[in-house]
C-alpha positions as CSV (number, residue, x, y, z in Angstrom):
1,M,-3.1,-20.0,-21.5
2,P,-0.9,-18.1,-18.8
3,E,2.3,-20.3,-17.4
4,L,1.7,-22.0,-14.3
5,L,3.7,-20.2,-11.5
6,S,6.4,-22.2,-8.8
7,T,6.0,-21.6,-5.4
8,P,8.9,-19.3,-5.2
9,R,8.1,-17.5,-8.3
10,A,4.4,-16.8,-7.1
11,A,6.0,-15.7,-3.8
12,A,8.5,-13.1,-5.4
13,L,5.5,-11.6,-7.3
14,Y,3.8,-11.5,-3.9
15,I,6.4,-9.8,-2.7
16,G,6.4,-7.2,-4.8
17,A,2.7,-6.7,-4.7
18,L,3.2,-6.1,-0.8
19,L,5.8,-4.1,-1.1
20,G,6.0,-0.2,-2.3
21,P,6.9,3.4,-2.4
22,G,5.5,4.0,0.7
23,L,8.3,2.4,2.7
24,L,10.5,5.3,1.6
25,L,8.6,7.4,3.6
26,L,6.8,5.9,6.0
27,P,9.3,5.0,8.8
28,G,10.3,8.3,9.2
29,L,6.7,9.3,9.3
30,A,5.9,7.1,12.0
31,A,8.9,7.7,14.2
32,R,7.9,11.4,13.9
33,L,4.8,10.9,15.5
34,A,5.3,8.1,17.8
35,G,9.5,8.0,18.4
36,P,10.8,4.9,19.1
37,A,7.4,3.6,20.7
38,S,6.2,3.5,16.2
39,I,8.2,-0.3,16.8
40,L,5.2,-1.4,18.7
41,A,2.9,-0.2,15.8
42,W,5.0,-2.1,12.9
43,A,5.1,-5.5,15.2
44,G,1.2,-4.8,16.0
45,L,0.3,-4.6,12.3
46,L,2.8,-7.2,11.4
47,V,0.6,-9.4,13.5
48,L,-2.9,-8.1,11.9
49,S,-0.9,-9.4,8.4
50,A,-0.5,-12.6,9.7
51,L,-4.1,-12.9,10.4
52,F,-4.7,-11.1,7.1
53,A,-2.4,-13.9,5.3
54,T,-4.9,-16.6,7.2
55,V,-7.9,-15.4,5.9
56,F,-6.7,-14.3,2.3
57,T,-5.4,-17.6,1.7
58,A,-9.0,-19.2,2.8
59,L,-10.6,-17.0,0.6
60,G,-8.4,-17.6,-2.2
61,I,-8.6,-21.3,-2.3
62,R,-12.0,-20.9,-2.0
63,F,-13.1,-18.6,-4.3
64,G,-9.8,-18.8,-6.6
65,S,-9.1,-16.2,-9.3
66,R,-12.3,-15.2,-10.1
67,T,-12.8,-13.4,-7.6
68,G,-11.2,-10.4,-5.1
69,V,-11.5,-8.1,-2.1
70,A,-15.1,-6.6,-3.7
71,G,-16.2,-10.1,-4.5
72,Y,-15.7,-11.5,-1.4
73,V,-17.7,-8.8,0.6
74,A,-20.3,-9.0,-2.1
75,A,-20.3,-13.0,-1.3
76,G,-20.7,-12.4,2.5
77,L,-22.7,-9.1,2.7
78,G,-24.1,-8.4,-0.4
79,P,-23.7,-6.6,-3.8
80,R,-24.4,-3.5,-2.5
81,A,-21.3,-3.9,0.1
82,G,-19.4,-5.5,-2.7
83,R,-19.6,-2.1,-5.2
84,A,-19.3,0.1,-1.7
85,V,-15.6,-1.6,-1.4
86,S,-14.9,-1.4,-5.2
87,W,-15.5,2.6,-4.7
88,C,-13.7,3.0,-1.6
89,F,-10.5,0.9,-3.3
90,V,-10.6,3.1,-6.4
91,T,-11.0,6.4,-4.4
92,G,-8.0,4.9,-2.3
93,V,-5.9,4.9,-5.6
94,V,-7.2,8.4,-6.5
95,L,-6.1,9.9,-3.2
96,G,-2.8,8.0,-2.7
97,A,-1.6,8.8,-6.3
98,P,-0.1,12.1,-5.2
99,L,1.2,11.1,-2.1
100,V,3.5,8.8,-3.9
101,C,4.4,11.4,-6.3
102,L,5.0,13.6,-2.9
103,I,7.6,10.9,-1.8
104,G,9.0,11.0,-5.2
105,G,9.3,14.6,-5.2
106,G,10.6,14.5,-1.6
107,Y,13.7,12.8,-2.3
108,V,14.5,14.4,-5.1
109,A,14.2,17.6,-3.4
110,A,16.3,16.5,-0.5
111,L,19.2,15.9,-2.8
112,F,19.0,19.5,-4.0
113,G,18.8,21.0,-1.1
114,G,15.3,22.0,-1.6
115,G,12.2,22.7,1.1
116,R,8.4,22.3,0.6
117,T,8.1,24.5,-2.6
118,L,10.5,22.4,-4.8
119,T,8.8,19.3,-3.2
120,V,5.4,20.0,-4.8
121,V,6.5,21.2,-8.1
122,L,8.5,18.1,-8.8
123,A,5.5,16.0,-7.3
124,V,2.7,17.9,-9.8
125,A,5.7,17.1,-12.7
126,M,6.1,13.5,-12.2
127,L,1.9,13.5,-11.7
128,V,1.7,14.9,-14.6
129,V,4.0,12.9,-16.5
130,V,2.2,9.4,-15.1
131,V,-1.1,10.7,-15.9
132,A,-0.3,11.4,-19.3
133,L,1.8,8.3,-20.4
134,T,-1.3,6.0,-18.2
135,A,-4.2,8.3,-20.2
136,G,-2.2,7.3,-23.3
137,G,-2.1,3.7,-23.0
138,A,1.1,3.2,-21.6
139,R,1.8,1.0,-18.4
140,A,5.3,-0.2,-17.0
141,S,5.1,-4.2,-17.4
142,V,5.5,-6.7,-14.6
143,A,9.0,-7.0,-15.2
144,V,9.7,-3.6,-14.9
145,Q,7.7,-3.0,-11.9
146,F,8.9,-6.6,-10.2
147,G,12.8,-4.9,-10.9
148,L,12.3,-1.9,-8.9
149,V,10.7,-3.7,-6.2
150,V,13.9,-5.8,-6.4
151,L,16.0,-2.3,-6.2
152,L,14.1,-1.5,-3.3
153,V,14.7,-4.3,-1.3
154,G,18.5,-4.0,-2.4
155,L,18.6,-0.3,-1.5
156,I,17.0,-1.3,2.4
157,A,19.7,-4.1,2.5
158,I,22.6,-1.7,1.7
159,A,21.1,1.3,4.3
160,V,20.1,-1.4,7.0
161,V,23.5,-3.2,6.7
162,G,25.7,-0.7,6.0
163,S,24.5,2.0,8.4
164,S,24.5,-0.9,11.3
165,G,27.8,0.6,12.6
166,H,25.9,3.6,13.5
167,L,23.4,2.4,15.7
168,R,23.3,4.0,19.3
169,A,21.4,2.8,22.1
170,D,20.4,6.4,23.4
171,R,18.2,7.0,20.5
172,W,16.0,5.0,21.4
173,T,15.0,7.2,24.8
174,P,12.7,8.6,25.7
175,F,10.8,5.6,24.2
176,A,7.5,7.4,24.2
177,P,8.2,10.8,23.9
178,H,4.7,11.9,22.8
179,G,2.5,9.7,24.7
180,W,1.4,5.8,24.4
181,S,-1.8,7.1,22.5
182,A,0.7,7.9,19.4
183,I,1.4,4.3,18.8
184,G,-2.0,4.4,17.0
185,S,-1.6,7.0,15.5
186,A,1.5,6.0,13.6
187,A,-0.2,2.7,13.2
188,A,-2.8,4.4,11.4
189,V,-0.5,5.9,8.8
190,L,1.7,2.8,9.1
191,M,-0.8,0.5,7.4
192,L,-0.5,2.2,4.2
193,S,2.5,-0.3,3.6
194,F,0.6,-3.7,4.6
195,V,-2.0,-2.7,2.1
196,G,-1.7,-5.6,-0.6
197,W,-2.1,-9.1,1.0
198,E,-5.7,-9.2,-0.7
199,A,-3.4,-9.9,-4.2
200,I,-3.6,-13.5,-3.5
201,A,-6.9,-13.9,-5.7
202,P,-5.9,-13.3,-9.0
203,M,-2.6,-15.6,-8.4
204,T,-4.4,-18.6,-7.7
205,G,-5.8,-19.3,-11.6
206,R,-1.9,-19.6,-12.4
207,L,-1.4,-22.7,-9.6
208,R,-1.2,-25.9,-9.9
209,E,-2.2,-26.8,-6.6
210,P,-3.6,-24.1,-5.0
211,A,-4.3,-25.6,-1.6
212,R,-1.2,-27.1,-1.0
213,Q,1.1,-23.9,-2.4
214,L,-0.9,-20.9,-1.3
215,P,0.1,-21.5,2.2
216,R,3.8,-21.7,1.5
217,I,3.6,-18.8,-0.9
218,I,2.0,-16.3,1.8
219,G,4.3,-17.8,5.2
220,I,7.6,-16.9,2.7
221,A,5.9,-13.3,1.5
222,F,5.2,-12.9,5.7
223,G,8.8,-13.7,6.5
224,V,10.4,-11.4,3.9
225,S,7.9,-8.7,4.4
226,A,8.3,-8.6,8.1
227,T,12.1,-9.0,8.4
228,I,12.1,-5.9,6.1
229,Y,9.6,-3.9,7.8
230,L,11.3,-4.4,10.7
231,A,14.9,-4.0,9.7
232,L,13.9,-0.8,8.3
233,A,12.0,0.6,11.1
234,A,14.8,-0.2,13.9
235,A,17.4,1.1,11.4
236,T,15.4,4.6,11.3
237,I,15.1,5.1,14.6
238,G,18.3,3.6,16.2
239,V,20.4,5.1,13.3
240,L,18.7,8.7,13.0
241,G,17.1,9.4,15.8
242,Q,15.8,12.7,15.6
243,R,16.7,13.0,11.8
244,A,14.2,10.1,11.4
245,G,11.1,12.5,11.0
246,G,12.7,13.8,7.3
247,G,10.7,13.6,4.0
248,A,13.4,11.4,3.0
249,P,14.9,8.9,5.8
250,L,15.8,6.1,3.4
251,A,18.2,8.7,1.5
252,A,19.6,9.7,4.9
253,L,20.7,6.0,5.6
254,M,22.1,5.4,2.6
255,E,24.2,8.7,3.1
256,V,24.9,7.0,6.2
257,A,25.5,3.8,5.0
258,I,27.7,4.7,1.6
259,G,28.4,8.7,1.7
260,P,26.7,10.9,-0.2
261,A,26.4,9.1,-3.2
262,G,23.7,7.3,-1.2
263,R,21.5,10.3,-1.4
264,V,21.5,10.1,-5.3
265,V,21.0,6.4,-5.8
266,A,17.9,7.2,-3.3
267,A,16.7,9.8,-5.4
268,V,17.0,8.1,-8.6
269,A,15.4,4.6,-6.9
270,A,12.6,7.1,-5.9
271,V,11.9,8.6,-9.0
272,G,11.6,5.5,-10.8
273,L,9.2,3.6,-8.0
274,T,7.0,6.5,-8.2
275,L,6.4,6.6,-12.1
276,A,6.0,2.6,-12.1
277,A,4.1,2.8,-9.0
278,V,1.4,5.1,-9.6
279,N,1.4,3.8,-13.3
280,A,0.9,0.2,-11.9
281,Y,-2.0,1.5,-9.7
282,V,-4.2,3.7,-11.9
283,S,-3.9,1.3,-14.7
284,G,-5.2,-1.3,-12.5
285,A,-8.3,0.5,-10.8
286,A,-9.1,1.6,-14.1
287,E,-9.3,-2.2,-15.7
288,M,-11.3,-2.8,-12.8
289,L,-13.7,-0.1,-13.4
290,A,-14.0,-0.4,-16.7
291,G,-14.5,-4.3,-16.3
292,A,-17.2,-3.7,-13.6
293,R,-19.2,-0.6,-15.7
294,P,-18.3,-1.8,-19.6
295,G,-19.4,0.8,-22.1
296,T,-18.1,3.9,-20.1
297,P,-15.3,6.2,-21.0
298,V,-13.4,4.8,-17.4
299,R,-9.6,4.7,-18.9
300,A,-9.6,8.1,-20.0
301,R,-11.7,9.9,-17.0
302,L,-9.9,7.8,-14.4
303,P,-6.2,9.6,-15.0
304,L,-8.0,12.8,-15.5
305,A,-10.1,12.9,-11.8
306,I,-6.4,11.9,-10.3
307,A,-5.1,14.9,-12.4
308,A,-7.1,17.3,-10.4
309,V,-8.1,16.0,-7.2
310,G,-3.4,15.4,-7.0
311,I,-3.3,19.3,-8.0
312,V,-5.8,20.2,-5.4
313,L,-4.3,18.2,-2.6
314,L,-0.7,19.0,-3.5
315,G,-1.6,22.3,-3.8
316,L,-3.2,22.4,-0.2
317,Y,0.3,20.9,0.9
318,A,1.8,23.7,-0.7
319,L,-0.3,26.0,1.1
320,G,0.2,24.2,4.8
321,R,-3.1,23.2,5.0
322,L,-2.2,19.5,4.5
323,S,0.1,17.8,6.4
324,T,2.2,14.6,5.1
325,A,0.3,12.8,7.7
326,R,-3.2,14.2,6.6
327,L,-2.3,13.1,3.1
328,V,-1.3,9.2,4.1
329,T,-4.2,9.5,6.1
330,L,-6.8,9.9,3.4
331,P,-5.9,6.8,1.3
332,T,-4.9,4.3,4.1
333,T,-8.6,5.0,5.9
334,L,-10.0,4.0,2.8
335,F,-8.3,0.9,2.3
336,L,-8.7,0.2,6.1
337,T,-12.5,0.6,5.2
338,V,-11.7,-2.1,2.7
339,Y,-10.2,-4.4,4.9
340,L,-12.8,-4.0,7.5
341,L,-15.8,-5.0,5.2
342,C,-13.3,-8.0,3.9
343,M,-12.8,-9.7,7.7
344,L,-16.8,-9.1,8.4
345,A,-17.7,-11.0,5.2
346,A,-14.9,-13.6,6.0
347,S,-15.9,-14.0,8.9
348,R,-19.7,-15.2,7.9
349,L,-17.8,-17.2,5.1
350,L,-15.3,-19.3,6.6
351,R,-15.6,-21.5,9.4
352,R,-13.3,-22.6,12.6
353,A,-10.0,-21.2,12.8
354,R,-10.4,-19.0,10.1
355,R,-13.5,-17.3,11.1
356,I,-11.7,-16.5,13.9
357,A,-8.9,-15.0,12.8
358,A,-11.4,-13.0,10.3
359,A,-13.0,-11.7,13.9
360,L,-9.6,-10.9,15.4
361,A,-8.6,-9.1,12.2
362,L,-11.8,-7.3,12.1
363,L,-11.4,-6.0,15.8
364,V,-8.0,-4.8,15.5
365,V,-8.7,-2.9,11.9
366,A,-11.8,-1.4,13.7
367,V,-9.3,0.1,16.8
368,V,-6.8,1.1,14.2
369,L,-9.8,3.1,11.9
370,G,-10.5,5.0,15.2
371,F,-7.1,6.4,15.2
372,C,-8.1,7.8,11.3
373,G,-10.2,11.1,12.7
374,W,-11.5,13.0,10.4
375,A,-10.7,11.3,7.4
376,L,-13.5,8.5,8.8
377,A,-15.4,10.8,7.6
378,V,-14.3,10.7,3.9
379,A,-14.1,7.0,4.0
380,A,-17.8,6.8,5.4
381,G,-19.4,9.4,2.7
382,V,-17.6,7.1,-0.1
383,G,-19.4,4.0,1.3
384,V,-22.5,5.3,1.6
385,I,-22.8,7.0,-2.1
386,A,-21.6,3.5,-3.5
387,F,-24.4,1.6,-1.7
388,L,-27.1,4.0,-2.2
389,L,-26.6,5.1,-5.3
390,G,-24.3,3.3,-7.4
391,R,-25.0,0.0,-9.7
392,D,-25.5,-3.5,-8.8
393,E,-21.7,-4.4,-10.4
394,F,-21.4,-7.6,-7.9
395,R,-23.7,-10.6,-7.8
396,R,-23.9,-12.3,-4.4
397,N,-23.2,-15.8,-6.4
398,E,-20.9,-14.8,-9.0
399,P,-18.3,-12.0,-7.8
400,E,-16.6,-10.4,-10.7
401,P,-12.7,-9.8,-10.4
402,M,-11.0,-7.3,-8.6
403,R,-7.1,-7.5,-9.3
404,N,-4.2,-6.1,-7.8
405,P,-2.5,-4.1,-10.0
406,L,0.6,-6.3,-10.0
407,L,-0.4,-9.4,-10.1
408,S,-3.8,-9.0,-12.8
409,R,-0.2,-8.3,-15.2
410,A,1.7,-11.3,-14.0
411,G,0.9,-13.0,-17.2
412,A,2.6,-10.4,-19.4
413,C,6.3,-11.8,-18.0
414,G,5.2,-15.4,-18.0
């Protein structure tokens, strides 16, 4: 039986599930799309996160550790909807893996002054390496993953504090250079940094008193993540100004904070975060599919599918057919679809204030989805195919587990 988690330890693991390598890119990308007004997108999504935290706390207390987002939806909307959510989640992982590798490649390329071609070559190399390792059964331990998250937080702290002397008020003007509607476009890509609130489900089985501990755990995680998000977003805008839209904004902040060595440190950290994050999410998605479809060679097929899809997407990026923003929008739209159905199910399963929170979150997610454009067709296609053609892996009364890749292996490190 896995060791029970204290509230501080559980909060630390949950923060690790919320933060990821998207923070290496998304603050700059949001600033490129909406200018300084992107800070309003960050603030709005933090309000949405508070609603998510409320809803997933209630669902975690009610369903315990035996379920997850697909199970919540199956319980509230039926097994076909639960299956659609699982397919959307896994497809989001498949489309998100090459993006994470592109982020890591961008940081190394920036170190050597390379452009798009070098970035893509490095991204493909990282994708091939991590897919080969994952297919061979290798996986980063939770201790390694969590250590890298601590490293990310440390880098952000150094970058924000160290560059604070270079903040300039004039870099906040014009505040909305691309119009107010651009805030919605920024929110649509930033949402990728807010995926992870559903990770509370697998944690509940390791808590002595879930009803008492969960609100404290989520409160701590929300406070820490909100501080990190807003501090990094404000520093990116106020310090970098027009340079914020580059492919390695944290490296630029680190250079301002500690000098040229900052780019080297950021590049090394980006590679480690990239490899660990892709390994964790591919392994987690494979575990989920293997549990839902026992007897199928999922663990061998999924890494190959990710490699094939990743090379196609990175090739289109290299040719200029896909921008970074569009690559981010693809997995983000799929994860938003997962959350949309989760909140719809929660509005049926929960009562009183939590039901209102779910309804409000549902409305906000629907609005953000409206800014995802063409990627909505991809999410809709995946959901419809899963709804119509797949097997009933999820039963309404006893939904199967769907685990967050980081927290699902929390027992490995005690």
